N, C-alpha and C positions, 0 to 999 in steps of 0.2 A: 505494500499499499503506500503509497506517495503522501507528500505532505509538503507543499510549499506558500511562500507567499503572493499574493491576488496580483500586485502591482512589483511594476517595474525598479531595481532594487535601484537607490541614486548613481548615475554616470557623470562620471568628471571628464569636460570637453580639456587635454592637455593640446599639446603642440602636434600629437602624432596619432594620437588615440580617444576613442571614448572609452573610461578607463569603466570596470564593475568595481563601484566605491573609491573611495582613497588608499593612498598611499602612504607611509611614515617617509618612504624614500625620496619625497617631493621637498622635506623640509632643511632648509640652511644649517638647524640645531644638529651637529652632531650624535647628542646624546637623544634625541628624538628621534632620528632614525635608527639608533639601534633599539630603542625601549619604548617608541611611540604607539605599540601596534595597538594596545587597548585603547587609548585613544582615539584614536581612529576607527576602530571599531563601532565604540560610544557614538562617535559624531556622525557616520553613517546610520546606525540604528536611529539617531535622532532628527536624520535629515526624512527617513522613510517614516517615520511615525509622525511629521510634518508634513507628507506630501511630495516633499522637492525629490522631481525625480532625476534633475540633472542643472549642472550648475560649473563654471567656468572654472580652472585650477585655480586661480586667482583669490576669487569668492570662495572655495572648497577652503583654502591656506587659511585664508583670513576666519573664516570659522571656526574650525578646527584652533586657532591661535585663540580664540576668544574663551575657548571652553576649558583651554591649560590650566588655569589657575583649581579648578577642578579635580586636577588628577595630578597631584605631585607626585614626578617621578624621580626616583631614585638613582643617581647615577650609576651608569654599567649593570643596575639591576630592573628597573622599570618600575611596574606596580604589581600586588596583588590582588585576589579578586574581591576582598574583601573591601580595598580603598577603591575599588572602581566603582563596585557597586554604591557605594556612600557618593561616589561623584555623581554615578548616574542619575541616583535619587534627587540629587538638588540640582543637575540640568534639567532633570524631567520638571521638576515643581518648576524651576525658572521658566519653562518653556507653558505651563500651562496645562501639561498632558497628563488625562486620566489612569497613569501606569507606574509601579514602584517597581524598585528591582533587589534579588538582593542575589545573595553567591553559596554554590554545591547544594547538590542534591545528592542521593545518596547512589552508589553505582547501581544498584536494582532499580532504581528508578528512573535513571537518566534519561534514557529512552525514551520512556512515554512523556517525559515534563518536556522534552525536547520538541516532539512530533503534538506536543498540545499547544506550545507558545506559537509553531508556523502554523496549525490548524486557527487559532486565533488572528493571525496575520501579526506575527510577532517577530522579529529577527531574531535568533538564538546566538551570542556572543558564546564562544566553545575557545577555554585554553587547551594548548599544549605544552604541558607543566616542562620545569628544566628536569633534567632525573635529578631525582631524591632518594634516600636523603646524600647520593654521591652526585652529587654537584657538578664533579669533575667528567663523569661519564658522559660518554659519544652516542647514547642512543637516541634516534630522531625518529620522525615520523612523516612515511611520502607523504605528498600530493600529487594528484595525477591530471592531467590535460585529457579533453578530449580529443580525440584522432580524427582524419577528415574519412575514414572510414565507420566512423562510429564508435572507436575501442577506447580504448588509455593506456597513456602510456606517464610513466614517472616525470613530474616536471620540476620537483621541489624535493625538498626536506628539511624539517624544521624542528627543534624544542624552544620552550620558554617563548611562546605565542601565544596571540589572542587572533581569534578570527572569526569572521559571521555567516553563519548558516543558514541560506537561502531556500534549501529542500531537503526532503529527506527521505528514501524508500528504504526496500529491505537491505539494499547492500551499500548504498552509497550517502553519503551528505555530500551538496552540493554546496562548496562556502565563496565566500568576496575577502583574498587577502592579497595584498600588495598592488591591489588596481585590479585583480584578475580574477577569474573566474573557475574557479577548481576544485578538483572531487578527492573525498578520504575515504577509501572504505571503512564501513563500520565496523569489521573484524579488526582491522591494523589500531585501530581508537581504542577500542574495547580493549587488546591487549597490551597497547601502553600504557591505559589508567591504570588495569593489575600490576602493570610491571612498574609502575611509578608512583602508584598511588593516587586516589581520588580526592584528596586535599587539595591538589595545586591545577589536577588537570582535572577537570570539570565546567559547568555550566553557570552562567552570570544568568539567570534564569529573568522576565519579567512576565506583572501581572496587569490585569487592569482591574483596576479600582472601583 
């Protein structure tokens, strides 16, 4: 069974393309390029909830910068899920949106909560946590892109990263990350969550008030 957002996800017009969501790589601040993925995911989600389907890159960067005071980043480490939820709730109230955010669900209820959010037309921000407790570990999660033939091929791998889920079926999560539309195997994410723990690899969930 497939669950997906009902409207187009925010697109940003750059000099070369029309992106799928934003990217921390567009910012001059080196620490934000390294650690700003959670702020970008929240900004994209807020734009979606406000009905903004497209905007120029300069306007997008200004918008994200206007939100950064709500999401304090620790240099080289970024932000954790609890602080992300606190910042998101401040932004939701500021925008007058009748939605509240929280962090973490049980591993057993993870997929059900994520599917319920998408069915309620709420983007789902998920984390691919750092290797934990061995933070020096090298395990990463693979992200895929669609081929012209309709298959999937590895496009990137990551850890310690936030991204936004746009759709979910029995095998795949369709996500926005780095301004691109990519896919993650549910089985891969489940294995990563089991290996690294659900404390940091989890879901920033939204609920309508």
